[in-house]
C-alpha positions in Angstrom: 163.2 115.0 -114.5 165.7 117.0 -116.8 164.9 118.0 -120.2 168.3 115.6 -121.0 166.7 112.6 -119.6 163.4 113.0 -121.0 165.0 113.0 -124.8 166.5 109.8 -123.4 163.2 108.4 -122.6 161.3 109.5 -125.7 160.6 106.0 -127.0 158.4 105.3 -123.7 157.0 108.5 -123.2 155.9 108.1 -126.9 153.6 110.9 -128.0 153.2 110.4 -131.8 156.3 112.0 -133.8 156.0 114.3 -136.9 158.7 111.8 -138.6 156.5 109.1 -137.6 153.2 110.4 -138.7 154.6 110.5 -142.1 155.3 107.1 -142.5 152.0 105.3 -141.0 150.9 105.1 -144.1 153.2 101.9 -145.4 152.4 100.1 -141.8 150.3 97.4 -142.9 151.0 94.1 -141.6 149.3 91.1 -143.1 145.5 90.0 -142.7 144.1 88.2 -139.8 143.2 83.8 -139.7 140.4 81.7 -138.9 142.5 81.0 -135.5 142.8 84.7 -134.2 141.2 88.2 -133.3 142.0 90.3 -136.1 143.0 93.6 -134.8 143.1 96.5 -137.3 144.4 99.5 -135.6 145.7 103.4 -136.2 147.3 103.5 -132.8 150.2 102.1 -134.8 153.3 104.7 -133.8 156.7 102.5 -132.6 155.6 102.8 -129.1 152.1 101.3 -129.9 153.4 98.6 -131.6 155.9 97.7 -129.2 153.1 97.9 -126.1 150.7 95.8 -128.5 153.2 93.0 -129.1 155.5 93.0 -125.9 153.0 94.0 -123.2 149.1 93.6 -124.0 148.7 91.2 -126.7 151.1 88.4 -124.9 149.2 88.9 -121.8 145.7 88.8 -123.1 146.8 85.6 -125.1 148.3 84.2 -121.8 144.5 84.8 -119.5 142.5 83.6 -122.6 142.2 80.7 -125.7 142.3 83.7 -128.1 145.4 84.9 -130.2 145.3 88.2 -131.5 147.2 89.2 -135.1 147.5 93.1 -135.3 147.7 95.3 -138.2 148.5 98.8 -138.3 146.7 101.4 -140.2 148.1 105.2 -141.0 145.8 108.3 -140.1 142.4 109.0 -141.9 142.5 108.4 -145.2 145.5 106.6 -145.7 144.2 103.0 -144.1 140.2 103.1 -146.4 141.7 101.2 -149.6 143.3 98.3 -147.7 139.9 97.7 -145.6 137.8 98.1 -148.1 139.4 95.9 -149.9 139.3 93.2 -146.8 135.5 94.2 -147.0 135.2 93.0 -150.6 137.1 90.0 -150.3 134.6 89.4 -147.1 137.2 88.9 -145.2 136.7 92.0 -142.3 139.0 92.7 -140.0 137.4 91.4 -136.7 138.1 95.0 -134.7 138.7 98.4 -136.6 139.7 101.3 -134.6 138.4 104.7 -135.8 136.2 107.8 -135.2 133.1 106.7 -135.4 131.7 109.0 -138.6 134.3 107.8 -140.8 133.1 104.2 -140.9 129.7 105.7 -140.6 128.9 104.1 -143.9 130.1 100.4 -142.7 127.3 101.0 -139.9 124.7 101.9 -142.4 125.5 98.5 -144.4 125.1 96.7 -141.5 128.2 95.2 -140.6 128.9 96.2 -137.5 128.4 94.1 -134.2 126.5 96.2 -131.3 128.9 96.6 -128.0 126.2 98.0 -125.9 127.5 95.2 -122.8 130.8 96.3 -123.9 130.5 99.4 -123.3 128.3 99.3 -120.0 131.0 97.0 -118.7 133.7 99.8 -119.5 132.0 102.7 -118.1 131.2 100.6 -114.8 135.0 100.9 -114.0 136.2 104.1 -115.7 132.7 106.6 -115.2 130.1 108.1 -117.8 131.6 108.3 -121.3 132.2 112.1 -121.7 132.4 112.1 -125.9 129.8 112.0 -128.5 128.5 108.5 -128.7 126.6 106.9 -131.0 123.5 104.8 -130.7 120.6 103.8 -132.9 117.2 105.4 -131.9 115.5 103.0 -129.9 113.0 100.1 -131.6 114.4 101.4 -135.4 117.4 99.6 -136.2 118.7 97.6 -133.2 116.9 98.9 -130.1 119.1 101.3 -128.8 122.5 99.8 -129.2 125.6 101.0 -129.2 128.2 100.4 -132.2 131.6 101.8 -130.6 133.7 102.0 -127.7 135.8 105.0 -127.4 139.3 105.1 -125.9 139.7 108.7 -126.5 138.1 112.1 -127.6 139.3 114.5 -130.0 138.3 118.1 -129.3 139.0 120.8 -131.8 140.9 123.6 -130.6 143.1 126.5 -131.5 146.9 125.9 -131.4 149.3 128.9 -130.7 152.9 129.3 -130.1 153.0 131.3 -126.9 156.3 132.5 -126.9 155.4 133.9 -130.6 152.7 135.5 -128.9 154.5 137.0 -126.4 157.5 138.3 -128.1 154.7 139.8 -130.5 152.2 141.1 -127.7 149.6 139.2 -129.4 146.5 138.2 -127.3 144.5 135.0 -127.6 141.7 135.5 -130.1 138.4 134.9 -129.3 137.0 136.7 -132.6 137.9 135.7 -136.3 139.3 139.1 -136.7 141.4 138.9 -134.1 142.6 135.6 -135.5 143.1 136.9 -138.9 145.1 140.0 -137.3 147.3 137.8 -135.2 148.3 135.3 -138.5 149.0 138.8 -140.1 151.5 139.8 -137.5 152.9 136.6 -137.4 153.6 136.2 -141.2 154.7 140.0 -141.4 157.4 139.4 -138.3 161.0 139.4 -138.7 162.0 137.6 -135.2 159.9 134.7 -136.4 160.6 134.8 -140.6 159.9 130.8 -140.9 156.7 130.8 -139.4 153.4 131.3 -141.2 150.6 132.9 -139.6 147.9 129.8 -139.8 147.9 126.7 -141.2 144.8 126.2 -143.6 144.1 122.7 -144.5 142.6 122.2 -148.3 143.7 119.4 -149.6 141.1 116.4 -150.5 141.2 115.4 -146.9 139.5 114.5 -143.8 141.0 117.6 -141.6 139.8 120.0 -144.4 136.2 119.2 -144.8 136.7 119.6 -140.8 138.1 122.7 -140.9 135.2 123.8 -142.7 132.6 122.6 -140.1 134.5 124.2 -137.2 134.1 127.7 -139.0 130.6 127.2 -140.0 129.7 126.1 -136.4 132.0 129.2 -135.3 129.6 131.3 -137.7 126.3 130.2 -135.9 125.0 127.2 -138.2 125.5 123.3 -138.8 125.8 121.1 -141.5 122.5 119.4 -140.7 118.9 120.3 -139.1 115.9 118.5 -137.9 112.7 119.9 -139.9 109.2 117.9 -138.9 111.1 115.2 -137.1 113.2 114.4 -140.4 117.1 115.4 -141.0 118.0 117.5 -143.6 121.3 119.4 -145.2 121.4 123.3 -143.7 124.5 124.8 -144.5 123.0 128.3 -144.8 124.4 130.4 -147.8 124.7 133.3 -146.1 127.1 132.0 -143.1 128.5 129.2 -145.4 130.1 132.1 -148.3 131.2 134.1 -145.0 133.1 131.2 -143.4 134.7 130.4 -147.1 135.7 133.8 -147.6 137.3 134.1 -144.2 139.3 130.8 -144.9 140.5 131.9 -148.0 141.6 135.4 -146.3 143.3 132.9 -143.8 145.2 131.2 -146.6 146.9 134.1 -147.6 149.1 133.1 -144.4 149.7 129.7 -144.7 152.0 127.0 -145.8 150.8 125.4 -149.3 147.3 124.2 -148.0 147.0 121.4 -150.8 150.0 119.8 -148.9 148.6 120.0 -145.3 146.6 117.3 -143.5 146.5 115.9 -139.8 150.1 114.5 -140.3 151.8 117.2 -142.2 150.5 120.0 -139.7 152.0 118.5 -137.4 155.3 118.3 -138.8 155.2 122.0 -139.9 154.3 122.9 -136.4 157.2 120.7 -134.9 159.7 122.2 -137.4 158.9 125.9 -136.4 156.3 127.1 -139.6 153.5 127.5 -138.2 152.5 130.3 -135.3 148.6 129.1 -135.3 146.5 126.4 -136.6 143.4 124.2 -135.9 144.0 120.9 -134.3 142.7 118.4 -131.9 143.7 118.5 -128.4 147.1 119.1 -127.5 148.3 116.6 -129.6 151.1 119.2 -131.2 152.7 119.6 -127.8 153.0 115.9 -127.5 154.4 115.5 -131.3 157.7 118.2 -130.5 158.1 116.7 -127.2 158.3 113.1 -128.9 160.7 114.8 -131.2 162.9 116.3 -129.0 162.0 120.0 -129.8 161.5 121.8 -125.9 161.0 125.0 -127.2 158.2 124.2 -129.1 156.8 121.5 -126.6 156.9 123.9 -123.8 155.4 127.1 -126.1 152.4 124.8 -127.3 149.3 126.5 -126.4 145.8 125.7 -127.0 142.2 128.0 -126.7 138.6 127.6 -128.1 138.0 128.1 -132.1 137.7 131.6 -132.4 134.2 132.7 -133.3 132.6 135.0 -135.7 130.8 137.9 -134.3 128.5 135.8 -132.7 127.8 135.0 -128.7 129.2 131.6 -127.4 125.4 130.0 -127.0 124.8 130.5 -130.5 127.8 128.7 -131.7 127.0 125.0 -132.6 130.7 123.5 -131.7 129.8 119.7 -130.4 131.3 117.7 -127.8 134.3 115.6 -128.0 134.1 113.2 -130.9 134.8 109.5 -130.0 137.7 107.4 -131.2 138.1 103.9 -130.2 136.8 100.0 -131.0 134.4 98.6 -133.8 133.8 95.3 -134.2 132.7 93.5 -137.8 129.7 91.3 -137.4 131.1 89.1 -140.1 134.4 89.0 -138.6 136.1 85.7 -137.9 135.9 85.8 -133.9 133.7 88.9 -132.9 132.8 87.2 -130.0 136.6 87.5 -129.2 137.1 90.7 -130.3 134.4 92.0 -127.5 136.8 90.1 -125.1 139.7 91.9 -126.2 138.3 95.3 -125.5 136.8 94.4 -122.3 140.0 93.2 -121.2 141.8 96.3 -121.8 139.3 98.5 -120.6 136.9 97.0 -118.2 139.4 95.7 -115.9 141.0 98.4 -114.1 141.2 102.2 -114.2 144.9 101.7 -114.1 144.9 99.6 -117.0 143.2 101.9 -118.5 145.0 104.9 -117.7 148.1 103.1 -118.7 146.6 102.5 -122.2 147.4 106.8 -122.6 151.3 106.3 -122.2 151.8 105.9 -125.7 150.2 108.9 -127.2 148.8 111.1 -123.8 148.4 114.3 -125.9 146.7 112.6 -128.9 143.3 111.7 -127.0 141.9 112.8 -124.1 139.8 110.1 -121.6 136.7 109.1 -123.2 135.8 108.4 -119.5 134.7 110.9 -116.6 137.0 108.8 -114.0 140.3 108.6 -115.9 141.4 111.9 -116.5 141.3 112.9 -112.8 142.7 109.6 -111.6 146.0 109.0 -109.5 146.9 106.5 -112.4 146.6 108.7 -115.4 148.1 111.9 -113.5 151.3 109.2 -112.2 152.3 108.5 -116.1 155.9 108.3 -116.9 155.2 111.2 -119.5 153.5 113.3 -117.6 155.9 113.1 -114.9 158.3 114.4 -117.2 156.0 117.3 -118.9 153.6 117.8 -115.7 152.9 121.3 -117.7 151.3 118.6 -120.5 149.1 117.1 -117.7 147.7 120.5 -116.7 147.0 121.3 -120.9 145.1 118.3 -121.2 143.0 119.4 -117.9 142.7 122.9 -119.2 140.8 121.2 -122.6 138.7 119.0 -120.4 137.6 121.5 -117.7 137.8 125.1 -119.3 137.1 124.2 -123.1 135.1 121.2 -123.6 132.4 123.1 -121.3 132.2 125.7 -123.7 131.2 124.0 -126.7 127.9 122.2 -126.9 126.3 125.3 -126.2 123.6 125.4 -128.6 123.1 121.7 -129.8 119.9 121.0 -129.0 118.7 121.2 -132.9 121.8 119.6 -134.2 120.8 115.8 -135.4 123.1 113.0 -135.1 121.2 110.4 -136.7 122.7 107.5 -138.5 122.0 109.2 -141.9 123.6 112.4 -141.0 126.9 110.3 -140.0 126.6 108.7 -142.9 126.6 112.2 -144.8 129.7 113.7 -143.0 131.7 110.8 -143.8 131.8 111.9 -147.6 134.2 114.0 -148.9 132.2 116.7 -150.8 133.2 119.4 -148.2 136.9 118.4 -148.5 136.6 118.6 -152.3 134.8 122.3 -152.4 137.6 123.6 -149.8 140.3 122.3 -152.2 138.6 123.8 -155.4 138.0 126.9 -154.2 141.3 127.6 -151.8 143.8 125.7 -154.0 142.0 126.3 -157.1 139.9 129.1 -158.4 136.4 127.6 -158.1 133.9 130.3 -157.5 132.7 129.7 -153.7 129.1 130.1 -154.8 129.7 127.3 -157.8 131.5 125.2 -155.5 129.3 125.3 -152.4 126.2 124.8 -154.6 127.8 121.4 -156.0 129.2 120.3 -152.5 125.6 121.0 -151.0 124.2 118.7 -153.9 126.3 116.2 -153.1 125.5 116.2 -149.7 121.9 116.0 -150.4 122.3 113.1 -152.2 124.8 111.2 -149.6 122.2 111.9 -147.2 119.5 110.6 -148.9 121.6 107.3 -149.3 121.8 107.0 -145.8 118.4 107.1 -145.0 117.8 104.5 -147.5 120.3 102.3 -146.1 119.5 102.9 -142.3 115.7 102.7 -142.9 115.2 106.3 -143.0 116.8 107.0 -139.4 
């Protein structure tokens, strides 16, 4: 298929476009009503909306007695105020689509319905789930129930411009020293004078806290640990300060860190203003393809995140984080919500694979049999961009197995997930990199807030 033909099919191929990313925050519709399933989703690009309203929802309504009322949310952070307003008005949506830990406070307050049976039905069709799942500890809260049915997984990777690397003679970095050397070389290059060396996110947004987590993990420590059977805030001072000093150094080679988040990082990438960045999966490649910037789509490559000078087995990088569906217990039609999710994912592997046509590079399939299926490989997007199918398989088969090397002591409890959903580390990053706060002072303040939030999470979850 020619590149020109690809452009004419962009709306069908439909990976998230950078311009769409910036506009999603204003893409909210009306709430649901007592007669239908209120479906609140951040799968909300133009192509997703067409797919929901012209295909999936009408087909589901034809086969069942339910109606579905979609409402479209923006990226992480954009839709939280709207969701909180719905909850406070005692009118929560039936279905909420998001990464689980971002809604851990909702779970901790007992608002979500168990979805164990739904997940089992989905796995029966699509194979075992391959992302981090969130289950209650048996016998403590809800007898081992699962509260999240994943669509796909977010894997944290280093994204880099292969053409820039080749032109400047750069090697794929495995260590922090190599990464910052690459950043300096890109920043100083006359040949790529519009590209900065590394996108360092430091606004009070989800991506900046996760940037800190990633470099903390790659320095051999975690945010929490188990001690005498109980979860506690860890974040050792020496390793955390070292990571923050390093991120401050990287910020010298970045576009304005205060203005970078998930969406604006993608915009900078597509505009050729960044040579390296931390992001998820091959999303940046899909954005470039959707925007018709072929030379960047063709030259977007991924690699494992570089570590400090530690062996791979001492890294705390975890498995992919699942993004998908939660059902509110107090919605108008939670039973219908579960039926809709099962209809989408537990009917056939062909239907499940087809749900990646809209954003094939944003999320990797969360179930083992999907990514290797003929139905997935035969998506129109991958017919136009077969190299991007190989990119996804590289992440799934080569990068993901490198992660999770040292996670036996890493807790995944309700209180820990609740603690991660706060923005104290994002505020810390902003104070240090955008402001002029001393690293030691900002870190101590953030750790204090983390300990308060963990204690609050334990109280809400009955100690788990």
